[in-house]
Structures are given as structure tokens and as C-alpha cells.
C-alpha positions in Angstrom: -26.3 29.5 17.8 -22.7 30.5 17.7 -22.1 32.8 14.7 -18.4 32.7 15.2 -18.3 29.1 13.9 -19.7 30.0 10.5 -17.2 30.2 7.7 -17.2 33.0 5.1 -19.2 30.9 2.6 -21.9 30.1 5.2 -22.2 33.8 6.2 -22.4 35.0 2.6 -25.1 32.4 1.7 -27.1 33.4 4.8 -26.9 37.1 4.0 -28.1 36.4 0.4 -30.9 34.3 1.6 -31.9 36.9 4.2 -31.9 39.8 1.6 -33.8 37.8 -1.0 -37.2 37.9 0.5 -38.5 39.6 3.7 -40.4 37.4 6.1 -43.7 39.3 5.6 -43.5 38.7 1.9 -43.1 35.0 1.9 -46.8 34.1 2.1 -47.4 36.0 -1.1 -45.0 33.9 -3.2 -46.7 30.6 -2.4 -45.4 27.5 -0.8 -42.6 25.6 -2.5 -41.7 22.1 -1.4 -38.8 19.7 -2.4 -38.0 16.1 -1.8 -34.6 15.9 0.0 -32.0 13.1 -0.4 -29.2 13.7 2.2 -26.0 11.7 2.4 -23.0 12.7 4.7 -20.0 11.0 6.2 -20.3 9.9 9.9 -18.5 12.9 11.3 -21.1 15.3 9.9 -24.5 16.4 11.3 -27.4 14.2 10.2 -30.4 15.1 8.0 -32.5 16.4 10.9 -30.0 19.1 11.7 -29.8 20.1 8.0 -33.6 20.3 7.8 -33.9 22.3 11.0 -31.7 25.1 9.6 -33.8 25.3 6.4 -37.1 25.3 8.2 -36.0 27.8 10.8 -34.8 30.2 8.1 -37.9 29.9 5.9 -40.4 29.8 8.7 -42.1 26.8 7.2 -41.5 23.2 6.4 -40.4 23.0 2.8 -39.7 19.2 2.7 -42.1 16.6 1.4 -41.2 13.1 0.1 -43.9 13.4 -2.6 -42.7 16.7 -3.9 -42.0 16.7 -7.7 -38.7 18.6 -7.4 -35.8 16.8 -5.7 -32.6 18.1 -4.1 -29.6 15.8 -3.6 -27.2 16.8 -0.9 -23.9 14.9 -0.5 -21.0 15.5 1.8 -17.7 13.6 1.6 -14.3 14.0 3.3 -11.0 14.8 1.6 -7.7 15.0 3.4 -9.2 15.8 6.8 -11.5 18.4 5.3 -15.1 18.2 4.0 -16.6 19.0 0.7 -20.2 19.1 -0.5 -22.3 18.8 -3.6 -25.9 19.9 -4.2 -27.8 18.8 -7.2 -31.4 19.9 -8.3 -33.7 17.7 -10.3 -37.0 18.9 -11.9 -40.4 17.3 -11.8 -39.4 15.0 -14.7 -36.2 13.8 -12.9 -34.0 15.8 -15.3 -30.9 17.7 -14.1 -31.8 21.3 -13.3 -28.7 22.6 -11.6 -25.7 21.8 -9.4 -23.3 23.5 -7.0 -20.2 22.2 -5.4 -18.6 23.3 -2.1 -14.8 22.7 -2.2 -12.9 21.2 0.7 -11.8 24.3 2.7 -12.7 23.6 6.3 -12.3 20.8 8.8 -15.6 21.7 10.5 -18.4 19.7 8.8 -21.1 21.6 10.7 -19.9 24.8 9.1 -20.2 23.3 5.7 -23.7 21.9 6.5 -24.9 25.3 7.5 -23.6 26.9 4.3 -25.3 24.3 2.2 -28.6 24.8 4.1 -28.5 28.5 3.6 -27.9 27.9 -0.2 -30.9 25.7 -0.3 -33.0 28.4 1.4 -31.9 30.8 -1.3 -32.8 28.4 -4.1 -36.3 27.7 -2.5 -37.0 31.4 -2.2 -36.0 32.0 -5.8 -38.3 29.2 -6.9 -41.1 30.8 -4.9 -40.5 34.2 -6.5 -40.5 32.8 -10.0 -43.7 30.8 -9.4 -45.6 33.8 -8.0 -47.9 35.7 -10.4 -46.6 39.3 -10.8 -48.7 42.2 -9.6 -50.2 44.1 -12.5 -51.4 47.1 -10.7 -50.2 49.3 -7.9 -52.7 50.0 -5.1 -53.7 53.7 -5.1 -52.2 55.9 -2.5 -54.7 57.8 -0.5 -53.7 61.3 0.6 -55.5 63.2 3.3 -56.8 66.6 2.4 -56.9 69.4 4.9 -60.2 71.2 5.5 -58.5 74.4 4.3 -58.0 73.2 0.8 -60.5 74.7 -1.7 -63.1 72.2 -2.8 -62.8 73.2 -6.4 -59.1 72.2 -6.6 -58.6 68.6 -7.7 -56.2 66.4 -5.7 -52.8 66.2 -7.4 -52.3 63.0 -9.3 -50.4 60.2 -7.5 -47.5 58.8 -9.5 -45.6 55.7 -8.7 -42.1 56.5 -7.7 -39.6 55.0 -10.1 -37.5 54.0 -7.1 -40.1 51.6 -5.7 -39.1 48.7 -7.9 -35.5 49.5 -7.5 -35.3 49.2 -3.7 -33.9 45.7 -4.0 -30.8 45.2 -6.1 -31.2 42.5 -8.8 -30.0 39.1 -7.7 -28.1 37.1 -10.3 -27.9 33.4 -9.8 -25.5 31.6 -12.2 -26.2 28.0 -12.9 -23.3 25.6 -13.0 -22.1 24.5 -16.4 -23.7 21.1 -17.5 -20.2 19.7 -17.8 -19.7 19.8 -14.0 -22.2 16.9 -13.5 -20.2 14.7 -16.0 -17.0 14.8 -14.0 -15.9 11.1 -14.0 -14.8 9.3 -10.8 -12.4 6.4 -11.1 -12.1 3.5 -8.7 -9.6 0.7 -8.4 -9.6 -2.1 -5.8 -9.4 -5.7 -4.8 -11.5 -8.1 -2.8 -12.3 -11.6 -1.5 -15.5 -13.5 -2.1 -17.0 -16.9 -1.6 -18.9 -18.7 -4.4 -21.7 -21.2 -3.9 -23.0 -23.4 -6.7 -20.0 -23.8 -9.0 -18.7 -26.6 -6.8 -20.2 -29.1 -4.3 -18.7 -26.9 -1.5 -18.1 -23.2 -1.0 -15.2 -21.9 -3.1 -12.9 -19.0 -2.0 -12.1 -16.5 -4.7 -10.2 -13.3 -5.1 -10.7 -10.5 -7.6 -9.3 -7.2 -8.8 -11.4 -4.5 -10.5 -11.6 -1.0 -11.9 -14.6 1.2 -12.5 -15.6 4.6 -13.8 -18.7 6.5 -12.5 -20.6 9.5 -13.6 -23.7 11.0 -11.9 -25.8 7.9 -10.9 -24.3 5.2 -13.0 -21.0 3.3 -13.2 -19.2 0.7 -15.3 -17.0 -2.0 -13.8 -14.4 -4.4 -15.3 -13.0 -7.1 -13.1 -11.0 -10.4 -13.1 -11.9 -13.2 -10.7 -10.1 -16.4 -9.9 -11.0 -19.3 -7.5 -8.4 -21.0 -5.3 -7.8 -24.7 -6.2 -10.4 -26.8 -4.4 -10.4 -30.6 -4.1 -13.6 -32.7 -3.6 -13.2 -36.3 -2.5 -15.3 -39.4 -2.2 -15.4 -41.7 0.8 -12.6 -43.9 -0.7 -10.3 -41.0 -1.1 -10.6 -40.5 -4.8 -11.8 -37.1 -6.0 -11.3 -34.2 -8.3 -9.9 -30.7 -8.1 -11.1 -27.7 -9.9 -10.3 -24.0 -10.5 -11.9 -21.3 -12.5 -10.8 -17.9 -13.9 -13.4 -15.3 -15.0 -13.6 -11.8 -16.5 -16.6 -9.8 -15.6 -18.4 -6.6 -16.7 -21.1 -4.8 -14.6 -23.3 -1.8 -15.4 -24.6 -0.3 -12.2 -27.1 2.3 -11.1 -26.2 4.2 -7.9 -28.2 6.0 -5.3 -26.1 7.5 -2.5 -24.3 4.5 -0.9 -26.3 1.8 -2.6 -26.1 0.3 -6.1 -27.8 -2.4 -8.2 -26.0 -3.9 -11.2 -26.5 -6.1 -14.2 -23.4 -8.3 -14.7 -21.9 -11.0 -16.9 -19.0 -13.3 -16.1 -17.2 -15.5 -18.6 -14.0 -17.7 -18.5 -12.7 -21.2 -18.1 -12.9 -24.0 -15.5 -10.2 -26.6 -15.1 -11.0 -30.1 -13.6 -8.5 -32.8 -12.8 -8.8 -36.3 -11.2 -7.1 -37.0 -7.9 -6.1 -40.4 -6.5 -7.8 -42.5 -9.2 -6.4 -45.3 -11.4 -6.5 -43.3 -14.6 -6.4 -39.6 -13.7 -7.5 -37.2 -16.4 -8.1 -33.5 -16.7 -10.4 -31.3 -18.7 -11.2 -27.7 -19.3 -14.2 -25.9 -20.6 -16.0 -22.6 -20.8 -18.0 -21.1 -18.0 -20.6 -18.4 -18.3 -22.6 -16.6 -15.6 -25.0 -13.8 -15.8 -27.2 -12.1 -13.2 -27.6 -9.2 -10.8 -25.6 -7.6 -8.0 -26.6 -5.6 -5.0 -24.0 -3.7 -3.0 -23.4 -1.1 -0.3 -20.4 1.2 0.1 -19.0 2.8 3.3 -16.3 5.5 3.4 -13.3 4.5 5.5 -10.6 7.1 5.3 -9.8 9.8 2.8 -10.1 8.1 -0.6 -10.6 4.6 0.8 -13.9 2.8 0.7 -15.2 -0.6 1.7 -18.0 -2.3 -0.3 -20.0 -5.4 0.5 -21.8 -7.1 -2.4 -23.9 -10.2 -3.3 -24.3 -11.7 -6.8 -27.2 -13.8 -7.9 -26.2 -15.7 -11.0 -27.7 -18.0 -13.7 -25.4 -20.6 -15.4 -26.5 -21.2 -19.0 -23.7 -23.7 -19.6 -23.7 -26.9 -17.4 -21.1 -29.6 -17.0 -20.6 -32.9 -15.3 -17.7 -34.5 -13.5 -17.2 -38.3 -13.8 -15.0 -40.6 -11.8 -14.6 -44.2 -12.8 -17.2 -43.7 -15.5 -19.7 -42.5 -12.9 -21.2 -39.0 -12.6 -20.2 -37.6 -9.2 -21.3 -34.0 -9.7 -23.4 -31.9 -12.0 -23.3 -28.1 -12.0 -26.5 -26.4 -10.9 -28.5 -23.9 -12.9 -28.0 -21.1 -10.3 -25.1 -19.8 -8.2 -24.4 -17.1 -5.7 -21.4 -15.2 -4.4 -20.8 -12.8 -1.5 -17.8 -10.6 -1.1 -16.0 -7.7 0.4 -13.9 -5.1 -1.5 -11.5 -2.4 -0.5 -11.2 0.4 -3.1 -9.5 3.7 -3.7 -11.5 6.4 -5.4 -10.0 9.2 -7.6 -12.0 12.2 -8.6 
């Protein structure tokens, strides 16, 4: 271990964790375990490195997937530096505390060590608070010399007032609740392919914006399909295009999210190469779910792949020469890729 690589914040966190509880006193405070959720950008050490630091400092494995208390550790990059965020959840899943590590160093390993030492400090504080306080002080036995008169009683033993003052009080300030409500704004654009709203796959484009807080987000978007023509064997056919507005409410866990979404708009259909061409327009409504995954690219840029599974409550038919040539299905799907910029 090269101590020269540690930043000032890592060293301070390690010293506080070391002074908090001597090794021989840890067993008396009881075992405290937490469930860890660790997310870091690719240039940072993985979760096994983070756990190894905590286990080595505590002298015991404090991680268990079934533990009631959870710790969320997230490391992102900002302008060639790294920043971290650590959030604590109690046994009921409620927010219990949070700490941020601002972007100050280009060495992610340094930041990971600082966050690991901070977690050690928190686990030791939890162990101290859960331990039952000692109500009595063991008597101090003093040896009496053979020359002391038997009739003289031994002097009373008094507890030194300095015994409980050997360790300075440690004050831990919890972050303000407003810190967890800091919004994150995202804008972006993407391309997608729709299946089900046409006899063939339909290319589409979209632009969107979203706002996120903690583990949820709200997205507003506009989608438009490119004009697509479907033809019969004799060359006659029809073209169609659709424009949609959508809203999605999502729950997020690290890089993954699941959403409920609704899309509404209009579809235009026009005859092509027929004796009496005609056009029509009508409403279109789609509702369903979305699953997506996000990957950090560079600084504030992110890429996101998503798949939508949709139900079409409104159905329509296309007729050519008084014959039905296509009927919209009950279900549809889209897959797409977005590029977004995130502003915190």
C-alpha cells in the first residue's frame, strides 16, 4: 500500500476511522452488516477493491446482501476528475443520510479509498450506538503489603474522572435533507425502429428532456416516423407517417431504469399509384412499459439503449380499391438508442 497516493480527504477519513474504535474493542460493540450497492465509471476500481479496503480496516466482513441497512456508493466523472456520492438507507428503505465527495482529483483509486474509510467510520459509529452501555465499572484490586496493619481498611477506590474523557467526542454531522433532492436535467436525441404500427419496420427519430431526483425521473419527448410506403404486387400502395408526444415516469437503480409511458399523436395515410388516391388522418394512442440501460461516454455525455412494449387501444384499417389491405395490430414494440447530455 502506497500511502503517498492518498489524498488529504482519504487520509483524514482513515485517521478518524482509526481513532474511533480500537481493534480490541470492536468485538464488544457487536457485528454490524450492510448491503452494498456499488456503481463506478470504467476507469475506477471495482466493488471487490472497495470491499477489500473496508474488510481490512474493520477486521471482519461487514457486507451481506440480506442486511436490512443499505449503502449506495456511486462514482462518476466530471471534467477529467472523479466525484462520489454515498447514501444510507435504513431497514425500512428510508433515506438515513448522505455524503458527497466533490471532484478534486484525477485519481479515482484515491477517491475510492476515501469513500471506503468513510464507510468504515459509519459502520463503527453504528456499532457503538447499538452496543449496550456498561452500567458498572469493574473494581480495581490493589495489592496490600504485609507490613500494612490488619486493622486499617483499604482506601476506597474511586473512578478517575478522566477515564471517560480519554477519547475526544466525535461529532458526525448528517447532510441536510435538501441535498438528496438536487435535480438532474437531461436533454438528448435518438433514433428508433418501430414494429407493429406498419406492415414493415418503421424508422423514427425523437428528441427528449427529463428531470431526475434520487431514484425517479420524468421524461417528455416528441417522436416522428419517416414517411414509409407499402406496395402491393401491382405497384399500388399507401404511405404513412406518424407524429407522437410521449411522457414517461421511471424508476432508476444505478444504470438501469423501468418506466411507464404513454404516447399520443396523429397518423397520416395516403394512397399511392391508384386510380382514385385519397388520404386520411386519425388519432393514435400507445401505452406500455420501457426498459433501458445507460452508459457514461465522456464528461456529461451518456448513451442509453431502450426497448418499449406497447398496447394500441385505437385500431385502424387501410383500404385500397375498397379492399382492406392492412389492419393495425393490438401490440407494438420499439427499440432505440439515445445520446444525452446531463446537467447537475
